[in-house]
ZAMARGU-4260 file (C-alpha; in steps of 0.2 Angstrom, whole numbers, plus 5000, padded with zeros to 4 digits):
<rodrens>
0) 4336/6089/4334 | 4331/6070/4335 | 4317/6063/4323 | 4307/6049/4332 | 4308/6034/4321
5) 4288/6033/4320 | 4275/6023/4328 | 4276/6005/4335 | 4264/5989/4333 | 4266/5975/4343
10) 4268/5956/4342 | 4259/5942/4343 | 4271/5929/4352 | 4282/5915/4345 | 4279/5903/4357
15) 4291/5893/4367 | 4287/5877/4370 | 4268/5868/4367 | 4264/5882/4353 | 4246/5875/4348
20) 4242/5873/4367 | 4244/5890/4375 | 4240/5900/4361 | 4222/5892/4360 | 4223/5898/4381
25) 4209/5911/4385 | 4215/5922/4397 | 4197/5927/4403 | 4191/5907/4403 | 4192/5900/4421
30) 4191/5882/4415 | 4211/5881/4413 | 4221/5875/4431 | 4236/5892/4427 | 4244/5884/4441
35) 4249/5871/4432 | 4258/5884/4419 | 4276/5886/4420 | 4283/5906/4424 | 4287/5905/4404
40) 4269/5899/4399 | 4264/5913/4407 | 4273/5926/4400 | 4270/5919/4384 | 4250/5923/4387
45) 4254/5940/4395 | 4266/5945/4380 | 4253/5935/4366 | 4238/5946/4376 | 4250/5962/4376
50) 4254/5959/4357 | 4233/5961/4354 | 4222/5952/4341 | 4233/5948/4324 | 4219/5960/4313
55) 4220/5976/4325 | 4236/5972/4325 | 4241/5974/4306 | 4229/5989/4306 | 4236/5998/4318
60) 4255/5992/4308 | 4247/6001/4293 | 4241/6017/4302 | 4258/6017/4309 | 4269/6014/4294
65) 4258/6030/4286 | 4259/6042/4300 | 4280/6038/4305 | 4287/6050/4292 | 4278/6063/4300
70) 4281/6059/4317 | 4293/6074/4328 | 4288/6082/4342 | 4305/6085/4349 | 4302/6101/4348
75) 4290/6103/4367 | 4292/6095/4381 | 4274/6092/4390 | 4272/6096/4408 | 4255/6095/4411
80) 4238/6086/4406 | 4218/6091/4414 | 4210/6079/4404 | 4192/6082/4404 | 4183/6065/4397
85) 4162/6062/4399 | 4156/6043/4395 | 4142/6042/4385 | 4137/6025/4390 | 4121/6018/4379
90) 4133/6027/4360 | 4149/6022/4367 | 4153/6040/4365 | 4165/6050/4374 | 4167/6068/4374
95) 4183/6078/4381 | 4190/6093/4383 | 4209/6094/4387 | 4222/6104/4394 | 4239/6102/4385
100) 4254/6115/4394 | 4271/6112/4387 | 4288/6120/4387 | 4297/6123/4371 | 4314/6115/4367
105) 4318/6124/4351 | 4318/6144/4348 | 4307/6153/4338 | 4293/6137/4339 | 4275/6144/4328
110) 4267/6125/4329 | 4265/6107/4336 | 4261/6092/4331 | 4247/6082/4345 | 4240/6062/4340
115) 4222/6059/4339 | 4215/6046/4328 | 4205/6056/4314 | 4190/6047/4319 | 4187/6057/4333
120) 4179/6074/4330 | 4187/6089/4336 | 4176/6105/4340 | 4188/6114/4344 | 4208/6123/4347
125) 4206/6136/4361 | 4215/6147/4371 | 4206/6159/4384 | 4211/6173/4371 | 4199/6165/4355
130) 4202/6150/4343 | 4218/6144/4339 | 4219/6138/4317 | 4223/6119/4317 | 4223/6103/4304
135) 4216/6085/4310 | 4224/6075/4299 | 4235/6058/4296 | 4229/6054/4315 | 4237/6071/4321
140) 4231/6089/4325 | 4243/6103/4318 | 4239/6118/4329 | 4250/6135/4325 | 4251/6143/4344
145) 4246/6160/4348 | 4264/6166/4344 | 4283/6163/4342 | 4291/6153/4359 | 4308/6153/4363
150) 4318/6137/4372 | 4309/6135/4390 | 4294/6146/4388 | 4278/6138/4393 | 4263/6139/4382
155) 4247/6130/4383 | 4228/6127/4373 | 4212/6115/4377 | 4206/6102/4362 | 4188/6100/4363
160) 4181/6083/4354 | 4168/6070/4354 | 4167/6052/4346 | 4167/6034/4347 | 4186/6027/4351
165) 4192/6013/4339 | 4200/6000/4348 | 4218/5997/4341 | 4235/5990/4345 | 4231/5983/4365
170) 4215/5988/4365 | 4212/6004/4367 | 4198/6012/4373 | 4183/5997/4377 | 4165/5996/4379
175) 4162/5976/4386 | 4146/5971/4393 | 4148/5958/4407 | 4134/5943/4409 | 4126/5952/4422
180) 4122/5964/4410 | 4135/5978/4421 | 4146/5987/4408 | 4164/5985/4408 | 4171/6001/4399
185) 4192/6004/4400 | 4208/6007/4391 | 4224/5999/4387 | 4235/6011/4380 | 4252/6001/4379
190) 4261/6005/4367 | 4251/6021/4358 | 4236/6021/4360 | 4232/6032/4370 | 4229/6044/4354
195) 4214/6034/4349 | 4203/6040/4364 | 4211/6057/4370 | 4224/6071/4363 | 4241/6069/4369
200) 4260/6067/4364 | 4259/6050/4362 | 4276/6043/4364 | 4285/6035/4381 | 4301/6048/4382
205) 4289/6063/4388 | 4282/6061/4403 | 4270/6076/4411 | 4276/6081/4425 | 4260/6079/4432
210) 4241/6076/4429 | 4222/6080/4432 | 4210/6068/4425 | 4189/6072/4426 | 4181/6055/4420
215) 4159/6057/4420 | 4151/6041/4420 | 4133/6033/4424 | 4130/6038/4443 | 4128/6015/4442
220) 4147/6015/4441 | 4161/6017/4448 | 4179/6023/4440 | 4194/6017/4444 | 4210/6029/4438
225) 4227/6032/4442 | 4233/6042/4456 | 4222/6051/4471 | 4203/6051/4471 | 4201/6068/4477
230) 4181/6070/4476 | 4164/6065/4468 | 4151/6077/4461 | 4134/6073/4458 | 4130/6081/4445
235) 4111/6082/4447 | 4105/6072/4427 | 4110/6052/4434 | 4130/6054/4433 | 4144/6059/4442
240) 4164/6064/4442 | 4177/6057/4448 | 4190/6069/4451 | 4207/6061/4453 | 4225/6070/4455
245) 4243/6061/4447 | 4257/6071/4455 | 4272/6061/4451 | 4276/6061/4430 | 4266/6050/4419
250) 4270/6043/4403 | 4252/6044/4392 | 4251/6026/4388 | 4251/6022/4408 | 4236/6034/4411
255) 4218/6022/4411 | 4199/6023/4417 | 4191/6006/4422 | 4173/6009/4424 | 4160/5995/4430
260) 4149/5991/4445 | 4163/5989/4454 | 4165/5982/4472 | 4178/5993/4481 | 4187/5984/4497
265) 4204/5990/4502 | 4222/5986/4511 | 4236/5994/4518 | 4255/5992/4515 | 4262/5997/4533
270) 4279/6004/4529 | 4292/6016/4540 | 4288/6019/4557 | 4269/6023/4560 | 4267/6026/4540
275) 4253/6015/4528 | 4246/6021/4509 | 4229/6012/4505 | 4229/5999/4493 | 4213/6000/4485
280) 4205/5985/4475 | 4192/5987/4461 | 4184/5969/4458 | 4166/5965/4451 | 4154/5961/4465
285) 4154/5940/4461 | 4173/5941/4463 | 4173/5950/4481 | 4177/5936/4492 | 4189/5926/4477
290) 4198/5943/4477 | 4202/5947/4495 | 4213/5928/4498 | 4221/5933/4482 | 4224/5952/4480
295) 4230/5950/4499 | 4247/5945/4494 | 4251/5963/4487 | 4256/5971/4504 | 4269/5962/4507
300) 4276/5961/4488 | 4276/5979/4489 | 4287/5976/4505 | 4298/5965/4495 | 4304/5977/4483
305) 4301/5989/4492 | 4316/5983/4502 | 4326/5977/4487 | 4327/5992/4476 | 4319/6008/4487
310) 4303/6014/4494 | 4287/6011/4483 | 4288/6024/4468 | 4270/6031/4472 | 4270/6031/4488
315) 4260/6047/4490 | 4248/6039/4480 | 4241/6024/4481 | 4241/6006/4473 | 4227/5995/4468
320) 4217/5984/4456 | 4204/5986/4444 | 4197/5972/4433 | 4194/5977/4416 | 4189/5963/4399
325) 4204/5961/4393 | 4214/5947/4392 | 4230/5948/4402 | 4235/5962/4414 | 4242/5981/4414
330) 4253/5990/4424 | 4246/6006/4424 | 4252/6017/4436 | 4244/6016/4454 | 4231/6004/4445
335) 4237/5988/4437 | 4222/5982/4427 | 4220/5964/4428 | 4206/5953/4420 | 4195/5944/4430
340) 4198/5925/4427 | 4209/5914/4437 | 4224/5921/4428 | 4222/5939/4432 | 4225/5935/4451
345) 4239/5922/4450 | 4254/5928/4462 | 4265/5928/4446 | 4256/5937/4436 | 4252/5950/4451
350) 4270/5953/4456 | 4272/5955/4441 | 4263/5971/4438 | 4267/5978/4453 | 4285/5975/4451
355) 4280/5989/4434 | 4278/6002/4446 | 4297/6002/4448 | 4302/5997/4432 | 4293/6003/4417
360) 4281/6015/4427 | 4295/6023/4438 | 4307/6022/4425 | 4302/6019/4407 | 4311/6012/4393
365) 4312/6028/4383 | 4310/6018/4366 | 4300/6001/4361 | 4318/5996/4355 | 4320/5996/4373
370) 4307/5986/4382 | 4320/5975/4389 | 4322/5986/4403 | 4299/5987/4410 | 4296/5967/4403
375) 4312/5959/4407 | 4316/5967/4424 | 4298/5963/4430 | 4299/5943/4423 | 4316/5946/4434
380) 4307/5952/4450 | 4296/5937/4451 | 4312/5926/4453 | 4317/5936/4465 | 4302/5942/4475
385) 4300/5923/4476 | 4318/5920/4483 | 4314/5932/4498 | 4300/5924/4504 | 4304/5908/4502
390) 4324/5903/4496 | 4337/5905/4484 | 4333/5887/4478 | 4314/5893/4473 | 4323/5908/4466
395) 4334/5895/4454 | 4320/5883/4451 | 4311/5900/4444 | 4325/5905/4434 | 4326/5889/4429
400) 4308/5888/4423 | 4313/5906/4413 | 4327/5898/4400 | 4325/5904/4381 | 4335/5893/4372
405) 4326/5905/4354 | 4336/5915/4341 | 4333/5935/4342 | 4342/5949/4352 | 4332/5958/4367
410) 4335/5976/4355 | 4321/5978/4348 | 4329/5983/4329 | 4312/5983/4319 | 4300/5991/4332
415) 4287/5994/4316 | 4286/5974/4314 | 4270/5967/4318 | 4279/5950/4325 | 4294/5959/4335
420) 4288/5968/4352 | 4282/5958/4367 | 4288/5942/4363 | 4296/5928/4374 | 4312/5934/4372
425) 4309/5952/4382 | 4301/5943/4397 | 4313/5930/4399 | 4328/5931/4392 | 4326/5948/4397
430) 4328/5941/4415 | 4341/5930/4413 | 4352/5946/4408 | 4349/5953/4423 | 4351/5935/4432
435) 4370/5932/4424 | 4374/5952/4427 | 4370/5949/4446 | 4382/5935/4446 | 4396/5945/4433
440) 4396/5958/4446 | 4391/5949/4461 | 4376/5949/4474 | 4379/5967/4485 | 4383/5975/4470
445) 4370/5969/4460 | 4357/5975/4473 | 4369/5991/4475 | 4365/5993/4454 | 4347/5994/4456
450) 4346/6005/4472 | 4357/6017/4462 | 4346/6015/4445 | 4332/6016/4458 | 4340/6036/4464
455) 4347/6040/4445 | 4344/6054/4433 | 4329/6043/4427 | 4321/6042/4441 | 4302/6047/4437
460) 4310/6048/4418 | 4315/6037/4405 | 4329/6027/4400 | 4335/6015/4385 | 4350/6001/4386
465) 4364/6012/4389 | 4360/6023/4403 | 4358/6006/4413 | 4373/6000/4407 | 4381/6016/4412
470) 4375/6016/4430 | 4380/5995/4433 | 4398/6002/4427 | 4400/6016/4440 | 4392/6005/4453
475) 4402/5991/4449 | 4418/6001/4443 | 4419/5985/4429 | 4419/5985/4409 | 4401/5977/4404
480) 4404/5981/4386 | 4405/5963/4382 | 4393/5957/4391 | 4380/5969/4386 | 4382/5969/4368
485) 4384/5949/4366 | 4367/5947/4379 | 4355/5962/4374 | 4362/5966/4355 | 4369/5946/4351
490) 4357/5934/4348 | 4357/5915/4355 | 4367/5909/4371 | 4386/5899/4370 | 4387/5882/4368
495) 4397/5877/4377 | 4407/5857/4374 | 4421/5851/4386 | 4430/5838/4394 | 4444/5834/4406
500) 4456/5823/4414 | 4465/5820/4429 | 4484/5815/4431 | 4497/5818/4447 | 4510/5828/4444
505) 4527/5817/4447 | 4537/5831/4449 | 4530/5843/4462 | 4515/5831/4470 | 4497/5834/4470
510) 4488/5833/4453 | 4485/5841/4438 | 4465/5842/4430 | 4466/5848/4412 | 4449/5855/4406
515) 4446/5858/4387 | 4432/5870/4383 | 4425/5875/4367 | 4412/5886/4361 | 4403/5880/4345
520) 4389/5892/4342 | 4386/5898/4325 | 4378/5913/4329 | 4383/5930/4335 | 4393/5930/4344
525) 4405/5918/4341 | 4412/5918/4359 | 4403/5926/4376 | 4414/5933/4384 | 4408/5927/4403
530) 4414/5919/4421 | 4411/5901/4423 | 4409/5894/4438 | 4417/5877/4442 | 4414/5866/4455
535) 4429/5851/4458 | 4425/5837/4467 | 4438/5824/4476 | 4439/5811/4491 | 4443/5827/4502
540) 4427/5835/4498 | 4425/5851/4483 | 4431/5865/4479 | 4425/5880/4466 | 4435/5890/4457
545) 4430/5906/4444 | 4434/5902/4427 | 4435/5920/4415 | 4431/5914/4397 | 4434/5925/4383
550) 4438/5912/4369 | 4433/5902/4358 | 4442/5887/4362 | 4455/5886/4377 | 4465/5870/4388
555) 4461/5876/4404 | 4475/5870/4421 | 4472/5866/4437 | 4484/5861/4450 | 4473/5851/4464
560) 4480/5843/4479 | 4467/5828/4479 | 4463/5818/4461 | 4447/5824/4455 | 4434/5814/4453
565) 4420/5824/4445 | 4421/5842/4440 | 4403/5850/4435 | 4403/5867/4426 | 4391/5882/4430
570) 4382/5869/4440 | 4370/5883/4449 | 4366/5890/4432 | 4369/5908/4431 | 4373/5905/4412
575) 4359/5903/4398 | 4370/5892/4390 | 4367/5874/4382 | 4382/5862/4391 | 4388/5846/4385
580) 4402/5837/4392 | 4410/5828/4378 | 4424/5810/4379 | 4444/5815/4381 | 4451/5811/4365
585) 4468/5818/4361 | 4473/5836/4366 | 4488/5847/4369 | 4490/5850/4386 | 4495/5868/4381
590) 4506/5875/4399 | 4512/5890/4396 | 4531/5887/4389 | 4545/5890/4398 | 4555/5908/4394
595) 4572/5907/4386 | 4589/5918/4389 | 4595/5923/4374 | 4611/5913/4366 | 4608/5900/4381
600) 4604/5883/4377 | 4583/5880/4380 | 4574/5865/4380 | 4553/5863/4386 | 4540/5851/4377
605) 4522/5852/4369 | 4514/5838/4378 | 4501/5829/4372 | 4486/5817/4382 | 4473/5805/4371
610) 4476/5796/4358 | 4491/5781/4356 | 4504/5789/4361 | 4514/5792/4346 | 4512/5810/4338
615) 4520/5820/4324 | 4524/5838/4329 | 4526/5852/4316 | 4524/5871/4318 | 4512/5879/4305
620) 4513/5897/4308 | 4521/5910/4313 | 4539/5901/4319 | 4551/5897/4332 | 4564/5909/4340
625) 4578/5907/4329 | 4592/5893/4333 | 4576/5882/4341 | 4568/5868/4332 | 4556/5855/4334
630) 4557/5838/4338 | 4545/5829/4325 | 4543/5817/4336 | 4544/5821/4355 | 4538/5837/4353
635) 4554/5842/4362 | 4560/5861/4357 | 4579/5863/4360 | 4596/5874/4354 | 4599/5893/4360
640) 4590/5905/4353 | 4597/5918/4343 | 4585/5931/4345 | 4575/5940/4359 | 4557/5945/4360
645) 4539/5938/4360 | 4536/5926/4347 | 4518/5918/4342 | 4516/5902/4333 | 4506/5886/4331
650) 4510/5870/4333 | 4499/5855/4326 | 4499/5838/4332 | 4494/5823/4327 | 4491/5807/4333
655) 4498/5793/4321 | 4491/5780/4327 | 4471/5787/4324 | 4463/5802/4315 | 4465/5813/4330
660) 4476/5829/4328 | 4476/5847/4336 | 4482/5863/4331 | 4486/5876/4346 | 4495/5892/4346
665) 4510/5894/4357 | 4519/5911/4366 | 4538/5911/4369 | 4546/5924/4377 | 4565/5924/4375
670) 4574/5938/4386 | 4589/5947/4377 | 4605/5939/4384 | 4624/5944/4385 | 4637/5936/4374
675) 4655/5933/4379 | 4669/5935/4366 | 4678/5920/4364 | 4666/5908/4371 | 4666/5897/4356
680) 4655/5883/4363 | 4644/5895/4371 | 4648/5887/4389 | 4645/5904/4397 | 4665/5908/4399
685) 4681/5908/4388 | 4693/5893/4392 | 4703/5881/4383 | 4689/5870/4380 | 4684/5885/4368
690) 4702/5882/4360 | 4696/5865/4356 | 4680/5868/4350 | 4686/5878/4338 | 4699/5867/4331
695) 4686/5851/4329 | 4676/5862/4320 | 4688/5870/4307 | 4698/5853/4306 | 4689/5840/4311
700) 4670/5844/4303 | 4663/5848/4322 | 4648/5857/4324 | 4649/5878/4321 | 4650/5892/4334
705) 4631/5896/4339 | 4634/5915/4337 | 4648/5916/4325 | 4655/5931/4334 | 4659/5923/4347
710) 4670/5911/4338 | 4680/5926/4328 | 4690/5933/4344 | 4701/5945/4334 | 4687/5950/4325
715) 4691/5946/4306 | 4675/5943/4301 | 4680/5927/4298 | 4683/5913/4307 | 4700/5903/4307
720) 4717/5896/4314 | 4721/5915/4319 | 4706/5914/4331 | 4714/5898/4339 | 4730/5908/4341
725) 4720/5923/4346 | 4712/5913/4361 | 4728/5905/4365 | 4739/5921/4367 | 4724/5926/4377
730) 4725/5912/4391 | 4742/5909/4390 | 4756/5923/4384 | 4742/5937/4394 | 4738/5943/4376
735) 4722/5953/4371 | 4707/5950/4377 | 4692/5944/4364 | 4684/5956/4354 | 4665/5956/4351
740) 4663/5960/4334 | 4669/5961/4319 | 4679/5975/4311 | 4673/5973/4292
</rodrens>
């Protein structure tokens, strides 16, 4: 059985820019002008707030480590929760009764583990027929269920408990007091703080199919929660109970309560021909009018995302907002919790949390290693929102403001380190992964991918990075292993160093533009495989092509009608990178070498541009085909190849007038040739010149036949005067034809 590797703790960001200034900002401070902060800086604040206070996070980390070895809840699958909680405001206590219904995933299941912090006191664990045995230790309840259950069988029990919740991680369960004297009771359970206030299977990969919650509080206050408010019942003792039903799957960290003296106002999202969904906003009375000028973007934003991906995922319930006293915002399913400061009402923050309803709430990261599937997607959706309501230029400017040039991998390897999760990398670089993927697969295909992911088997479930990758490959028909390996599991980004020159083609007309491109990063991966847009400018206008770059360094050649006056590499910034145009100094122009034919004269040359024009050439690795040699001063490769096949070798070229040098690898293909016996001079035929060639070789120190067998027409395995006689008899006395291959 799969073993879950332990609870997750949250990080505090290592900030990208102006760290001291950003770290000092409290999102509950209305004196800050949040409009002047960039999207990346906003994400830093959001991440910092999601990381929680350091001391809380460290305490949570210690508890997580203690429980990690015991954490194995794969033997059952939760189907339904019925949560009943009464909040006693004066004592900051809660009294709960929770039904858990689940199905066994193994045969012979006799006990289960449930998460609940030790500070909460269990009154009983029971079923209709009586009490169940249990042990409450290490922030878990070990429950002996009433009998053995086999795979697929459903069982249930209830847990009655009470106590004062202890905040951990982000926030947990909080009691706060406003300046007006009103109380605010709220929850924030991401990633694993649900266990601090109600018993549950507290992990993101097991969603309950549905859920009911009945929350009792003082009649002076209103309770906002997930799903649909079915009824409110006054109890006659100064309290009332809010009965909420959730009929979509939900994970534990997305279940929330927010209780205060709210002013509640409604808006509507209209869809289809005549349908509408209610939007319910729960705000502090002092923010009633202000909130209407800010939250009114919600219907439009829902329509934007519905048009891009698929209908709002919880269309049969609602969407809305609820103020709370935590400093950021949290994408609780169907009811986003948001701070009461102007930060919480910033358009970027609102659309980010809304986007989570698709990416994070409907499809949830299966483990916190893959948190970018939540936060990176939501950050990217901010850019898509502004592209849709404004322009493509706004989209590109927005992405530019999220440029992330620090280290680390998006995939969070160590999820027990308080500094790892919710850093800018998952927000900003995560968004850039989707931005780059869009260009790699093409616009239409990208949005087909997002729609397919929305409609995939992961809908209302959970997913890991490889699940999303499989959807991308299925829709695009492309192999995206390299893309995901380098951008999700690798670190940093490519550093491109490039230069170009242009010269006329004196033989065929037009111009050759030579682009030398090198990746200079010293981090992993050493080579990023990416398509790169190139824009050529000339007197006749501009032309764009796409270069598939998958090597560390290479010379690329392009034929153009006009001389290139300017060349731009990735001008629209589709790649997360650093790019440096450098001076052209000295480079081999690595045109593919001509294909040759065995036993046939060959001539080609190594071309160099730059330096003084005086060069030295030599082969430094591999070897030329037999019979060929390189002229060390001119770079000409010539001779008669005696071998055939594919040959790989490296040519070193050095400028004799400077320190410039370069080594380039080449490939040469020699086709198998057909030699003619008796063709001693290798002219392609047998005639008197072959007689002359042999006499000159034998008696006048002339060159030897390049293929010895061709100078041995009598096949005696020796070249001598008898071969001259043999050829004369053949040519002039009707003698036998020359033979191939010596007989010795």
